[in-house]
Every structure is written in C-alpha cells, then in structure tokens.
C-alpha positions in Angstrom: 210.6 91.0 87.0 207.1 91.9 86.1 206.3 95.4 84.9 203.1 96.8 86.3 200.9 98.7 83.9 198.1 101.1 84.9 194.7 100.7 83.5 193.9 103.5 81.1 190.4 104.7 80.4 189.2 106.8 77.6 187.1 109.9 78.2 183.5 109.6 77.1 183.8 112.8 75.1 186.5 111.3 72.9 184.4 108.2 72.3 181.4 110.3 71.2 183.7 112.5 69.0 185.1 109.4 67.2 181.7 107.9 66.7 180.4 111.2 65.1 183.6 111.3 63.0 182.9 107.8 61.7 179.3 108.6 60.8 180.5 111.7 58.9 183.1 109.6 57.0 180.5 107.0 56.1 178.1 109.8 55.0 180.8 111.4 52.8 181.7 108.0 51.3 178.1 107.2 50.3 177.6 110.7 49.0 180.7 110.3 46.8 179.5 106.9 45.5 176.0 108.3 44.9 177.4 111.3 43.0 179.6 109.0 40.9 176.7 106.6 40.1 174.3 109.4 39.1 176.7 111.7 37.2 179.8 109.7 36.4 182.0 112.2 38.1 183.4 112.2 41.6 182.9 115.9 42.0 179.9 116.9 39.8 180.6 120.1 37.8 184.4 119.9 38.3 186.3 119.1 35.1 
C-alpha cells in the first residue's frame, strides 16, 4: 500500500522572516568577531 502525501508550501512571509533572521544573525556574529579583534573582549566594557 502506498501512502499519499500532500504537497506542502511555505508562506512567503515566513521565507522573508527567516532570511531577515539569517542576516541579523550574520551581522551579530561579525560584530562580535570585530569587537573581539579590536578590544580583546567579547562584550567591550563588561568585565
């Protein structure tokens, strides 16, 4: 017996939201690397 599956589609709003989330994560990562390279601390000013 074969089980039939329905084709599922993702809403365009979710695709856009995930893309923005990815960009924000990359920006945060590069900001953290830049802060560490320039100051030697992950969070500058926090001991």
